[in-house]
C-alpha positions in Angstrom: -0.2 0.1 0.1 1.4 3.5 -0.9 1.4 5.9 2.1 3.4 8.6 2.5 5.5 9.0 5.9 6.1 12.8 6.0 2.9 13.8 4.6 2.3 15.1 1.2 4.9 17.6 0.3 5.5 18.4 4.2 1.7 19.2 4.1 1.3 16.8 7.5 -2.2 18.8 8.9 -5.3 20.5 8.0 -3.9 24.0 9.6 -0.3 23.5 7.2 -2.8 22.8 4.2 -4.6 26.2 5.3 -1.5 28.4 5.1 -0.6 27.1 1.9 -4.4 27.9 0.3 -3.8 31.4 1.9 -0.6 31.7 0.3 -0.8 30.1 -3.1 -4.3 31.6 -3.9 -5.6 33.6 -1.1 -7.8 35.3 -3.1 -10.0 32.5 -4.3 -13.4 31.9 -2.0 -13.1 29.7 0.5 -16.6 30.1 2.2 -19.7 31.6 1.5 -22.5 32.0 4.2 -26.1 33.3 3.4 -27.3 35.6 6.0 -30.0 37.4 6.0 -30.5 36.7 2.3 -27.5 37.5 1.1 -24.2 35.8 0.3 -21.0 36.6 2.3 -18.0 35.1 1.0 -14.3 35.1 2.7 -11.5 33.9 0.8 -8.5 31.4 1.8 -6.5 34.4 3.0 -9.8 36.2 5.1 -10.6 32.4 6.4 -7.0 32.4 7.8 -7.1 35.5 9.2 -10.4 34.2 11.3 -9.0 30.7 12.2 -5.9 32.5 13.4 -8.0 34.9 15.8 -9.9 32.2 17.5 -7.1 30.0 17.7 -5.3 32.8 19.7 -8.6 33.0 21.8 -8.4 29.3 22.5 -5.0 29.5 23.3 -6.1 32.5 26.1 -9.0 30.8 27.0 -6.6 28.0 28.2 -7.0 24.9 25.7 -4.0 22.8 26.2 -2.8 20.1 23.6 -4.8 17.1 23.7 -7.8 18.7 24.6 -11.5 17.9 23.1 -13.1 20.9 21.9 -17.2 19.6 20.8 -18.2 21.7 18.4 -22.4 21.3 17.8 -24.3 23.4 15.7 -25.7 23.4 11.7 -23.4 24.1 9.1 -21.6 27.5 9.0 -18.0 28.9 7.9 -17.4 29.7 11.8 -18.2 26.3 13.1 -15.6 25.0 10.7 -13.2 27.7 11.5 -13.4 26.3 15.5 -12.5 22.5 14.1 -9.3 24.4 12.3 -8.8 26.5 15.2 -8.6 23.9 17.4 -6.2 21.4 15.7 -4.4 24.7 15.1 -3.8 24.6 19.0 -3.3 20.6 19.0 -6.5 20.1 20.1 -9.0 17.5 18.8 -12.4 18.6 17.1 -15.6 16.5 18.2 -18.3 17.5 16.0 -21.8 16.5 17.7 -25.3 15.9 15.9 -27.2 19.1 16.2 -30.4 17.6 16.7 -29.3 15.3 19.5 -31.2 15.4 22.5 -29.4 16.7 25.7 -29.2 13.1 27.0 -27.2 12.1 23.8 -25.1 15.0 23.8 -24.2 13.7 27.9 -22.8 10.6 26.8 -20.6 11.9 23.9 -19.0 14.7 26.0 -18.7 12.7 28.9 -17.0 10.2 27.1 -14.4 12.4 25.4 -14.3 14.7 28.3 -14.3 17.9 26.4 -13.5 20.8 28.7 -14.3 23.3 26.0 -17.8 23.4 23.5 -18.5 25.4 20.7 -22.1 26.0 20.1 -24.0 27.4 17.5 -26.9 29.6 19.4 -29.4 29.2 22.4 -30.8 26.1 22.1 -27.5 24.6 21.9 -26.4 26.3 24.8 -29.5 25.2 26.6 -28.9 21.7 25.9 -25.2 22.0 27.2 -26.2 23.6 30.7 -29.1 21.4 31.3 -26.4 18.2 31.3 -23.3 20.5 32.5 -24.0 18.8 36.2 -22.8 15.3 34.7 -19.6 16.5 33.0 -16.8 17.2 35.1 -14.2 18.4 32.6 -16.2 21.0 31.4 -15.0 24.6 31.8 -16.0 26.8 28.9 -18.8 27.5 26.2 -18.0 29.6 23.5 -21.9 30.3 21.5 -21.8 32.0 17.7 -25.5 33.5 17.5 -25.8 35.9 20.9 -30.0 36.5 20.6 -31.6 35.3 23.5 -28.2 35.0 25.8 -27.7 38.3 26.9 -28.8 37.7 30.5 -27.4 34.0 31.3 -24.6 33.6 33.7 -21.1 34.5 31.5 -18.7 33.5 33.8 -18.1 30.5 32.0 -20.0 31.2 28.6 -18.4 33.2 25.6 -19.6 34.8 22.5 -17.2 33.9 19.7 -16.6 37.2 18.3 -15.8 38.4 21.7 -13.0 35.3 22.2 -11.4 36.1 18.6 -11.2 40.1 19.6 -9.5 38.4 22.8 -7.0 36.8 20.5 -6.3 39.5 18.1 -5.6 42.0 21.3 -3.1 39.4 22.6 -1.5 38.1 19.0 1.7 39.2 20.0 1.6 37.8 23.1 0.2 33.9 21.9 1.5 34.0 18.0 4.7 32.2 19.0 3.0 29.3 21.0 0.8 29.2 18.4 3.2 28.5 15.9 5.0 26.2 18.4 2.0 24.2 18.5 1.1 24.2 14.6 4.4 23.3 14.0 4.5 20.3 16.4 1.3 18.6 14.8 2.9 15.6 13.3 1.4 13.3 10.9 -0.1 10.7 12.9 -1.5 13.4 15.7 -5.1 13.0 16.1 -6.9 15.3 13.4 -10.8 14.8 14.2 -13.0 12.4 16.6 -15.9 11.3 15.5 -18.7 9.3 16.6 -20.7 6.3 15.0 -24.4 6.6 14.8 -24.5 3.5 17.2 -27.0 1.3 15.3 -26.1 -1.9 17.9 -25.5 0.1 21.1 -23.8 3.4 22.6 -21.9 5.2 19.8 -17.7 4.8 19.7 -15.5 7.5 19.5 -13.5 6.8 16.1 -10.1 8.4 16.0 -9.0 9.8 12.6 -4.9 11.3 12.1 -4.1 13.9 10.0 -2.8 10.9 7.6 -6.1 9.5 7.5 -7.7 12.5 6.7 -5.3 13.8 4.0 -4.7 10.9 2.1 -7.9 10.5 1.5 -8.7 13.5 0.9 -6.1 13.4 -1.8 -6.5 10.2 -3.3 -10.5 10.6 -3.7 -9.6 14.4 -5.7 -7.4 13.0 -8.0 -9.9 10.2 -8.1 -12.9 12.2 -9.5 -10.4 15.1 -10.8 -11.8 17.9 -8.1 -10.5 20.9 -8.6 -10.1 24.4 -6.9 -12.8 25.7 -8.9 -15.6 23.3 -7.2 -18.2 24.3 -5.4 -20.0 22.4 -2.5 -23.2 22.7 -0.3 -22.4 21.8 3.1 -26.3 21.5 4.6 -25.6 17.6 6.2 -24.7 16.7 9.7 -21.4 18.2 10.9 -20.7 15.2 12.7 -20.9 13.0 10.2 -17.8 11.9 8.4 -18.9 12.4 4.9 -19.4 16.3 5.6 -15.6 16.0 7.7 -14.3 14.7 4.8 -15.9 16.7 2.1 -16.2 20.0 3.1 -12.9 20.5 5.5 -10.6 17.3 4.1 -11.2 17.7 0.0 -12.2 21.8 0.4 -8.4 22.0 2.3 -6.6 19.8 -0.3 -8.3 21.3 -3.9 -9.2 24.5 -2.2 -12.9 24.4 -3.6 -14.8 26.5 -2.0 -17.8 25.6 1.0 -21.1 27.0 0.8 -23.5 27.0 3.5 -27.1 27.1 3.1 -28.9 29.8 5.4 -31.1 27.4 7.1 -32.7 24.1 6.8 -36.0 25.6 5.2 -33.9 27.4 2.8 -31.9 24.8 1.8 -33.3 24.0 -1.7 -33.4 28.0 -2.6 -29.9 28.4 -1.6 -29.0 24.6 -3.8 -30.1 26.2 -7.0 -28.8 30.0 -6.3 -25.1 28.0 -5.7 -25.5 25.1 -8.4 -22.6 23.0 -7.2 -20.5 21.1 -9.4 -19.6 18.3 -7.0 -23.1 17.3 -5.2 -23.5 14.4 -2.1 -26.5 13.8 -0.4 -27.9 10.3 1.2 -30.6 8.5 -0.5 -33.3 9.8 1.8 -32.7 13.3 0.0 -32.9 11.9 -3.6 -35.9 9.9 -2.6 -37.6 13.2 -1.4 -36.7 15.4 -4.1 -37.9 12.9 -6.3 -41.1 12.7 -4.5 -41.6 16.1 -5.0 -40.9 16.3 -8.5 -44.3 13.4 -8.6 -45.8 15.9 -6.5 -45.4 18.7 -8.7 -46.7 16.6 -11.5 -49.4 15.3 -10.1 -50.9 19.0 -10.2 -49.5 19.5 -13.5 -52.1 20.1 -16.9 -53.0 17.2 -18.9 -50.3 18.5 -21.7 -47.5 19.3 -19.1 -47.9 15.8 -17.5 -48.0 14.2 -21.1 -45.0 16.1 -22.0 -42.7 14.8 -18.6 -43.9 11.1 -18.9 -43.3 11.5 -22.6 -39.8 12.9 -22.6 -38.7 11.0 -19.1 -39.4 7.3 -20.7 -37.1 8.3 -23.5 -34.4 9.1 -21.2 -35.0 6.2 -19.0 -34.1 4.3 -22.1 -30.7 6.3 -23.3 -30.1 8.8 -21.0 -27.1 6.9 -18.9 -25.9 5.9 -22.3 -25.2 9.2 -23.6 -23.9 10.4 -20.1 -21.8 7.3 -19.8 -20.5 8.2 -23.8 -22.0 4.7 -25.2 -23.2 4.9 -28.6 -26.5 6.1 -29.1 -28.5 6.7 -32.5 -28.9 10.1 -34.0 -32.6 10.2 -33.5 -32.3 9.2 -30.3 -29.9 11.7 -29.4 -32.0 14.4 -31.3 -35.2 13.6 -28.8 -33.3 13.6 -25.8 -32.0 17.1 -27.0 -35.3 18.3 -27.2 -36.0 16.7 -23.8 -33.3 18.8 -22.6 -35.1 21.9 -23.8 -38.6 21.1 -22.4 -37.9 18.8 -19.5 -34.5 17.6 -18.6 -32.7 21.3 -18.4 -35.7 23.0 -16.1 -36.1 20.1 -13.9 -32.3 20.2 -13.3 -32.2 23.9 -12.8 -35.1 23.5 -10.4 -33.4 20.7 -8.3 -30.4 23.2 -7.9 -28.5 20.2 -10.2 -27.7 22.3 -13.6 -24.0 22.4 -12.6 -23.3 19.0 -10.8 -20.1 17.7 -12.3 -19.7 14.7 -9.7 -22.7 13.5 -7.7 -22.6 10.7 -4.9 -24.9 8.9 -2.7 -24.0 6.5 0.1 -25.1 5.9 3.7 -27.2 3.4 2.6 -28.2 1.5 -0.9 -30.7 3.5 -3.3 -33.2 2.1 -4.6 -32.2 1.3 -8.6 -35.5 3.1 -9.9 -34.5 6.4 -8.1 -30.9 6.1 -9.0 -31.4 5.7 -12.7 -34.0 8.4 -12.7 -31.4 11.3 -11.9 -28.7 9.4 -14.5 -31.3 9.8 -17.1 -31.3 13.4 -16.6 -27.7 13.6 -17.3 -26.7 14.0 -13.8 -23.6 12.3 -13.5 -24.8 10.4 -10.3 -22.7 7.4 -9.0 -22.0 5.7 -5.6 -19.4 4.8 -3.0 -19.7 2.7 0.0 -17.8 3.9 2.8 -17.7 3.7 6.7 -16.5 6.5 9.5 -14.0 3.6 10.5 -12.4 4.5 6.5 -12.6 8.0 6.8 -15.5 7.3 4.3 -13.9 6.1 1.2 -14.0 2.3 0.9 -15.1 1.8 -3.0 -16.5 4.4 -5.5 -17.5 4.4 -9.3 -15.3 5.6 -11.6 -17.1 7.9 -14.4 -18.2 5.5 -17.2 -18.4 2.4 -14.7 -21.8 3.5 -12.7 -24.4 0.7 -12.1 -27.0 0.7 -9.5 -26.4 -3.2 -8.4 -23.0 -2.1 -7.3 -21.3 0.6 -5.1 -17.8 0.6 -7.8 -14.7 -0.7 -7.3 -12.0 0.0 -4.8 -11.2 3.3 -4.0 -7.1 4.2 -4.9 -5.0 2.5 -2.3 -7.9 0.4 -0.8 -7.0 -3.7 -0.4 -10.9 -5.6 -0.2 -11.2 -9.1 0.5 -14.5 -11.6 1.4 -14.2 -13.7 4.3 -15.9 -16.7 4.1 -19.4 -15.8 5.9 -19.2 -13.1 3.3 -18.4 -9.9 5.0 -16.4 -7.3 3.6 -13.1 -6.5 4.9 -10.9 -3.3 3.6 -7.8 -1.9 4.9 -6.3 1.4 3.4 -4.6 4.6 4.8 -7.6 6.1 5.7 -8.1 3.2 8.4 -8.7 4.6 11.9 -6.6 5.0 14.6 -8.7 3.3 17.0 -11.9 3.8 19.0 -11.4 5.9 21.8 -11.2 4.1 25.5 -12.2 1.0 23.6 -9.6 -1.2 22.9 -11.4 -4.0 23.1 -13.9 -2.8 20.4 -10.5 -1.5 17.8 -9.5 -5.5 18.1 -12.5 -7.1 17.3 -12.9 -4.2 14.2 -9.3 -4.0 12.9 -6.7 -6.7 13.2 -3.2 -6.5 13.6 -2.5 -6.7 10.0 -5.1 -3.2 9.6 -7.9 -5.1 7.9 -11.0 -3.9 9.0 -14.6 -5.8 9.1 -17.0 -3.5 7.7 -20.0 -5.5 9.1 -21.8 -6.0 5.6 -22.1 -9.1 3.4 -21.4 -8.8 0.2 -19.3 -10.1 -3.2 -16.9 -8.9 -5.7 -18.0 -9.3 -9.2 -14.9 -11.8 -10.6 -15.3 -10.0 -14.1 -15.5 -6.1 -13.2 -14.0 -6.1 -9.7 -16.9 -4.0 -8.5 -18.6 -4.9 -4.9 -21.6 -5.5 -4.5 -23.3 -5.2 -1.0 -26.3 -7.6 0.3 -27.1 -6.0 3.3 -25.7 -5.5 6.9 -24.0 -9.0 7.9 -26.1 -9.2 11.0 -29.4 -8.2 8.8 -29.1 -11.3 6.5 -30.3 -14.4 7.3 -32.3 -17.4 6.3 -35.9 -17.9 6.1 -37.2 -20.9 7.9 -36.6 -22.9 4.1 -33.1 -21.9 3.9 -33.6 -19.3 1.4 -32.0 -16.0 1.8 -33.1 -12.7 3.5 -31.9 -9.7 3.2 -34.2 -6.8 4.5 -32.7 -3.6 3.1 -33.1 -5.2 -0.7 -36.7 -5.3 -0.2 -37.0 -2.2 2.1 -35.3 0.0 -0.9 -37.7 -1.3 -3.8 -40.6 0.0 -1.4 -39.2 3.6 -0.4 -38.8 4.1 -4.3 -42.7 5.0 -4.0 -43.4 8.9 -3.2 -46.0 7.4 -0.9 -43.8 5.7 1.3 -41.0 6.9 3.7 -39.9 4.0 5.3 -40.0 0.4 5.7 -38.8 -2.1 7.7 -39.1 -6.1 7.0 -38.7 -9.3 8.8 -38.7 -12.6 8.3 -35.7 -14.3 9.2 -36.1 -17.7 10.1 -39.6 -17.5 9.3 -42.0 -18.7 6.7 -42.6 -15.5 5.1 -41.7 -12.1 5.6 -44.0 -9.1 6.8 -43.7 -5.3 7.0 -44.2 -2.2 8.4 -44.5 0.7 6.7 -44.6 4.5 7.2 -46.0 7.0 4.9 -45.1 10.2 3.4 -46.8 12.9 4.9 -46.0 15.2 2.1 -46.9 13.2 -0.7 -49.7 11.5 1.2 -50.9 14.7 2.4 -50.8 16.5 -1.1 -52.8 13.8 -2.5 -55.1 14.2 0.2 -55.6 17.9 -0.5 -56.4 17.1 -4.0 -59.4 15.0 -3.4 -60.4 17.2 -0.6 -59.6 14.3 2.0 -59.6 16.0 5.6 -57.5 14.8 7.9 -56.7 15.6 11.2 -53.2 14.2 12.0 -50.4 11.5 10.9 -52.3 8.8 12.2 -55.5 9.3 10.4 -54.1 10.0 7.3 -52.1 6.6 7.5 -55.2 4.3 8.4 -57.2 5.9 5.3 -58.6 3.2 3.5 -57.8 4.8 0.2 -54.1 5.1 1.7 -53.8 1.3 3.0 -55.1 0.3 -0.6 -52.7 2.4 -2.4 -50.0 0.8 -0.1 -51.1 -2.6 -0.7 -51.1 -2.1 -4.7 -47.2 -0.3 -4.1 -46.5 -3.9 -1.5 -47.9 -5.9 -4.5 -46.1 -4.3 -7.0 -42.5 -4.7 -5.5 -43.5 -8.8 -4.7 -43.7 -9.2 -8.3 -40.4 -7.5 -8.5 -38.4 -9.3 -6.1 -40.2 -12.8 -7.4 -37.8 -12.4 -10.3 -34.7 -12.2 -8.5 -33.9 -16.1 -7.9 -31.9 -15.2 -4.7 -34.3 -13.2 -3.0 -37.4 -14.4 -4.3 -38.3 -16.1 -1.2 -38.5 -12.3 0.4 -41.9 -11.0 -0.8 -44.0 -9.1 1.8 -47.1 -11.5 3.0 -48.4 -9.0 5.3 -47.7 -5.9 6.4 -48.9 -2.4 8.4 -49.2 1.2 8.2 -47.6 2.0 11.5 -49.4 5.1 13.7 -46.5 7.0 13.8 -43.1 7.8 11.8 -40.4 6.3 13.2 -38.1 8.9 14.9 -34.5 9.8 16.2 -36.3 10.8 19.1 -37.7 7.8 19.9 -34.6 5.7 19.6 -35.7 3.8 16.4 -33.5 5.7 13.9 -30.0 6.6 14.4 -29.2 10.0 13.8 -28.2 9.6 10.4 -31.6 7.9 9.4 -30.2 4.7 9.8 -33.1 2.0 10.9 -32.3 0.1 14.4 -33.7 -2.9 13.3 -33.4 -4.8 17.2 -35.1 -1.7 18.8 -38.0 -1.6 16.4 -38.8 -5.4 16.9 -38.3 -5.1 20.6 -40.6 -2.0 21.1 -43.3 -3.4 18.1 -43.1 -6.9 19.4 -47.3 -6.9 20.0 -47.5 -5.8 15.9 -44.8 -8.2 14.6 -46.8 -11.1 16.5 -50.5 -10.1 15.4 -48.4 -9.8 12.0 -47.6 -13.7 12.1 -50.9 -14.8 13.8 -53.5 -14.2 11.3 -55.1 -11.3 13.3 -57.1 -8.7 11.0 -56.2 -6.1 13.4 -53.9 -5.1 16.8 -54.3 -2.5 18.9 -51.0 -0.8 21.0 -49.9 1.8 22.4 -46.5 3.0 22.1 -44.2 5.7 23.7 -43.2 9.2 21.9 -40.7 11.9 22.4 -42.3 15.0 22.2 -39.9 18.5 20.4 -39.7 19.9 23.7 -38.3 16.7 25.6 -41.2 15.3 27.3 -42.3 11.8 26.8 -46.1 11.1 26.1 -48.0 8.3 24.8 -50.2 7.1 21.5 -52.4 4.6 21.1 -53.8 3.0 18.2 -56.1 -0.1 16.4 -53.7 -0.9 13.0 -55.4 -2.5 10.1 -53.1 -5.6 9.3 -53.6 -6.3 5.3 -52.8 -9.2 3.2 -50.8 -8.7 0.3 -50.4 -11.3 -2.9 -47.2 -12.8 -3.4 -46.0 -13.5 -6.9 -44.7 -16.6 -7.9 -40.9 -17.6 -8.8 -41.1 -17.5 -12.7 -40.8 -21.2 -14.0 -37.0 -20.2 -16.0 -36.0 -19.7 -12.6 -38.0 -22.6 -10.7 -36.3 -25.0 -13.2 -32.9 -24.0 -12.6 
């Protein structure tokens, strides 16, 4: 494996990359943020000055080398600067999910022993204050937005701009110390600590070194020919490894501009205004955008809908081939060109994808139909497969080798192997250092030779070298008849329908599969309004007879599709229920990155699962929920259980 021991060109840390960027292209835009409806821009030279002032202020506050500095808030240049400022003084940034409740934050802050916390606003300040009696190491908190905080006790609470001002005032005093700390930073020193989503237990602190981040940023940037002129929109959680490698690692390596939206509510508008050239989103974002497109087309006039349906059918037929430079007839190209004028171009502009040169999705498998929809528009959407422990990249799809059923080939300098039980292992320069304070889990995950267990089951295609992921290794099982049970495959097919937000399949060790369904309130609510159907709650709409009938038709359509897959035909859904509430991270049913916590759901809704298997036509249940203000409550419901028609396996496959 080719790795560099002294950094790339002597660049051994993110602060070193910042210094290079400020010197070599200081006038180029580094950050943009929309505030009060206006885009503010900072060049690399200006960003370096802002980061230096904050770093000096942190030294003034008493931040020591090796300290952990927690960072909580939405994507803002100031909070990205906080991470680099912490690194500059020899501390380790620990970003947290901003939507985490105080109890979740208490675990992470206590586990890493953060002495300092930098937050975005009053909401985050209040969460930390609520749990500060549990945090024995906690000393100071710095806040960015002063609104609502004037009457708080400021003995250990400091405004971000004041910390910077104090740093500037003490520049002559502390600059030598700052330079000394920067120069001491080594390639194998800690760069960041990111906590896993914790699908099966408490989150683990993943320690990533400067080597991990810089080597990965370099090789992945070269793989996709990223350049300084690129733009990204930084809107995904700062605590997620993907945002860190894109918005810090690759941004500092290539020097491209990181654009921060004004708020979650304005994200789509800001996306259209920026028109990023490099874009990443998890499948759920692409699913939501597609749902919104389909809703708008349902409301469109007859001619507009005919135009959309006609040209989209053509796009699905030839769009991906044109995108990949494969041969397509002149007439098909002409029709696609017309479609681009009337449909594809305006649609890409509406979605904010007009300038996307490289697009990625990852985090979980994306439905093939959703993936193909975007590529048919001419958007170079690709899949990558990664983990926090890999500094993201394990495999990626090269241009021209993009398929919906694989996650690509090994990323540069990554080695893959498949264990006898089908589990995927990898090793690379991006392999994490350790799980913080958890040597047992570190040893279980990473062997002495550097091979890391992914926890996913898959196989490498012998003819193409592409990796295909079947499911989480712990979720893959067998039906009672010995056939393969892989729930994610079916769940993703169900989620292709705009009406279905989430699906959870059960069937391991059973004779047949059953499913939980969450409706998409936006899509189904829009349908209800168009049809003058009144409803007062999610629960009422989810149980409406017409909604149930529509969901049943979707399930049966998926069954027909699953029946065509010889390996997974046993995973057809025999019975299903539309849940009375959305699965929610606050209720522990999803992780903060929206991954299903399957075991928790199985325990929490054991009564509904039992009813799905015992032939009941309905089930009464009572479920604990968490309200936005943190209070607990209960909702009760009687849910209808429906049978779904299953399809027989095609005779040809059965004969084989």
